[in-house]
C-alpha positions in Angstrom: -110.7 -58.9 -32.1 -111.4 -55.3 -32.4 -108.8 -52.6 -32.9 -109.3 -51.2 -29.5 -108.7 -54.6 -27.8 -105.5 -55.0 -29.8 -104.3 -51.6 -28.5 -105.0 -52.6 -24.9 -103.1 -55.9 -25.3 -100.1 -54.2 -26.8 -100.1 -51.6 -24.1 -100.3 -54.3 -21.4 -97.4 -56.2 -22.9 -95.3 -53.0 -23.1 -96.2 -52.2 -19.5 -95.2 -55.7 -18.4 -91.9 -55.4 -20.2 -91.2 -52.1 -18.5 -91.9 -53.6 -15.1 -89.6 -56.5 -15.8 -86.8 -54.2 -16.9 -87.3 -52.0 -13.8 -87.1 -55.1 -11.5 -84.0 -56.3 -13.3 -82.3 -52.9 -13.0 -83.1 -52.8 -9.3 -81.6 -56.2 -8.8 -78.4 -55.3 -10.7 -78.0 -52.1 -8.6 -78.5 -54.1 -5.4 -75.5 -56.2 -6.5 -73.4 -53.1 -7.1 -72.9 -54.0 -10.8 -72.1 -51.5 -13.5 -75.0 -51.5 -15.8 -73.0 -49.8 -18.5 -71.4 -53.1 -19.3 -74.6 -55.1 -20.0 -72.7 -57.9 -21.7 -70.9 -58.8 -18.5 -74.0 -58.8 -16.2 -75.1 -62.2 -14.8 -76.8 -61.2 -11.6 -75.4 -61.5 -8.1 -72.1 -63.5 -7.7 -72.5 -66.9 -6.2 -71.3 -67.4 -2.6 -68.4 -69.6 -3.9 -67.3 -66.8 -6.1 -67.4 -64.3 -3.3 -65.4 -66.6 -1.1 -62.8 -67.1 -3.9 -62.4 -63.3 -4.3 -62.0 -62.8 -0.5 -59.4 -65.6 -0.4 -57.4 -64.0 -3.2 -57.5 -60.7 -1.4 -56.2 -62.4 1.8 -53.4 -64.1 -0.2 -52.4 -60.8 -1.8 -52.2 -59.2 1.6 -50.1 -62.1 3.0 -47.8 -61.9 0.0 -47.2 -58.2 0.6 -46.2 -58.9 4.2 -43.8 -61.6 3.1 -42.2 -59.4 0.5 -41.6 -56.8 3.1 -40.0 -59.4 5.3 -37.8 -60.6 2.4 -36.7 -57.0 1.7 -35.7 -56.5 5.3 -33.8 -59.8 5.4 -31.9 -59.0 2.2 -31.0 -55.6 3.6 -29.6 -57.2 6.8 -27.7 -59.8 4.7 -26.2 -57.2 2.4 -24.9 -55.3 5.4 -22.8 -58.4 6.4 -19.4 -59.0 4.9 -18.7 -62.8 4.6 -15.2 -63.8 3.8 -14.1 -67.4 3.3 -11.2 -68.4 5.6 -8.6 -70.4 3.6 -5.6 -72.2 5.2 -2.5 -70.1 5.8 -0.1 -70.7 2.9 2.9 -69.9 5.1 2.3 -72.7 7.6 4.0 -76.1 7.3 2.0 -79.3 7.1 0.8 -80.0 10.7 1.6 -83.5 11.9 -2.0 -84.1 13.1 -3.5 -83.0 9.7 -1.0 -85.1 7.9 -2.0 -88.2 9.9 -5.7 -87.5 9.3 -5.2 -87.1 5.6 -6.4 -83.4 5.7 -5.3 -82.1 2.3 -6.7 -78.7 3.1 -3.4 -77.9 4.9 -1.6 -78.4 1.5 -3.3 -75.3 0.2 -0.8 -72.9 -1.4 2.4 -73.3 -3.3 5.4 -75.6 -2.6 8.9 -75.9 -3.8 10.5 -79.2 -4.6 14.2 -78.3 -4.2 16.5 -76.9 -6.8 18.8 -79.9 -7.7 16.5 -81.9 -9.9 18.0 -82.9 -13.3 16.8 -84.9 -16.4 18.8 -86.5 -19.2 17.5 -86.8 -22.8 17.5 -90.6 -23.6 18.2 -89.8 -27.2 20.8 -87.1 -27.1 22.2 -87.4 -23.6 21.5 -83.7 -22.9 21.2 -82.9 -19.2 18.8 -80.2 -18.0 18.7 -78.9 -14.5 15.5 -77.5 -13.0 16.3 -74.8 -10.4 12.6 -73.9 -10.3 10.2 -76.8 -9.6 7.0 -75.9 -7.7 3.4 -77.1 -7.2 0.4 -75.1 -6.2 -2.7 -76.8 -4.6 -6.3 -75.8 -3.8 -8.0 -76.9 -0.5 -8.9 -80.3 -2.1 -5.4 -81.3 -3.1 -5.9 -80.5 -6.8 -2.9 -78.7 -8.2 -0.6 -77.8 -11.0 3.2 -78.1 -11.2 5.7 -76.1 -13.2 9.3 -76.9 -13.9 11.7 -74.4 -15.4 14.9 -75.7 -16.9 18.2 -74.0 -17.2 17.9 -74.3 -21.0 14.8 -72.0 -20.9 12.3 -74.8 -21.3 9.1 -74.9 -19.2 7.2 -78.0 -18.4 3.9 -78.0 -16.7 0.8 -80.1 -16.0 -1.8 -81.2 -13.4 -1.0 -83.0 -10.2 -3.3 -84.6 -7.5 -2.3 -85.1 -3.9 -3.5 -87.8 -1.5 -2.3 -89.6 1.6 -1.8 -93.3 1.2 -2.2 -96.1 3.8 1.4 -95.8 4.7 0.9 -92.2 5.8 2.8 -90.9 2.8 1.9 -87.9 0.7 1.5 -89.1 -2.9 1.7 -86.5 -5.7 0.2 -88.1 -8.8 1.0 -86.7 -12.2 -1.3 -89.0 -14.1 1.0 -89.0 -17.2 4.1 -87.5 -18.8 4.8 -83.9 -18.1 4.7 -81.9 -21.4 7.3 -79.2 -22.1 7.0 -76.2 -24.4 10.0 -77.2 -26.4 8.2 -80.3 -27.7 9.7 -82.7 -25.3 8.4 -84.2 -22.1 9.5 -85.6 -18.7 8.5 -89.2 -18.1 5.8 -89.8 -15.6 7.1 -90.0 -12.0 5.9 -91.8 -8.9 6.3 -89.1 -6.2 6.0 -90.2 -2.5 6.7 -87.7 0.3 7.3 -88.5 4.0 7.9 -86.4 7.1 11.4 -86.3 8.5 12.6 -85.8 12.1 12.3 -82.0 12.1 8.9 -80.5 12.5 7.3 -79.8 9.2 10.3 -81.2 7.2 9.1 -83.3 4.2 11.3 -85.2 1.7 9.9 -86.5 -1.6 11.3 -89.5 -3.4 10.7 -89.6 -7.2 10.9 -92.6 -9.4 10.5 -92.8 -13.2 9.3 -96.3 -13.9 10.2 -96.2 -17.6 13.8 -95.1 -17.1 14.3 -96.1 -13.4 15.5 -92.6 -12.8 15.4 -91.6 -9.1 15.8 -88.4 -7.1 15.3 -87.1 -3.6 14.0 -83.5 -3.2 12.8 -81.5 -0.2 9.2 -80.2 -0.1 8.9 -76.8 1.4 6.5 -73.9 1.4 7.2 -71.5 -1.4 7.8 -68.0 0.1 
């Protein structure tokens, strides 16, 4: 092959390469792609890719609308003042609620008289408790405190329930611990309504000592 022929062949190849490059550039421009990032060019996006992008755009728009609705709902909710209505601690136990076993009406604090006394089985010491009270939540879960005239304080949990004899049972669950190191033996406490409206009397029994007492149950003012 002569030198002149080789020149024509090379020139033809270069021309073909230029035409191919020009055609590719035109295709890329038609697809609105940035030719500055040649490493990311892969021709026109497939229809599935275009559909996916459009769907993402629609979802983003829907999300923006929902976020605006949430913001408006939260603003309306923040403007409202919601207060839980608890039972009135100054009302006695209604007869109907008592019969239905509604412990919510027990909510508040109650006094169990002022004449309760205990005797130490070892020393014979007698302690009076002018302050014996119990406080309950709306589920009948409570705590009792007894303050003796000797300065001792006994306290512990108590659970209320209505039994099948329509009595209010105040369960201690165990001995009542005192801060002087002693304790009061566990008592079975059963309360019943009297003749007067709202009047309740509780009978206490210590199974271990057979000690018994009767105390009124009244709202603590």
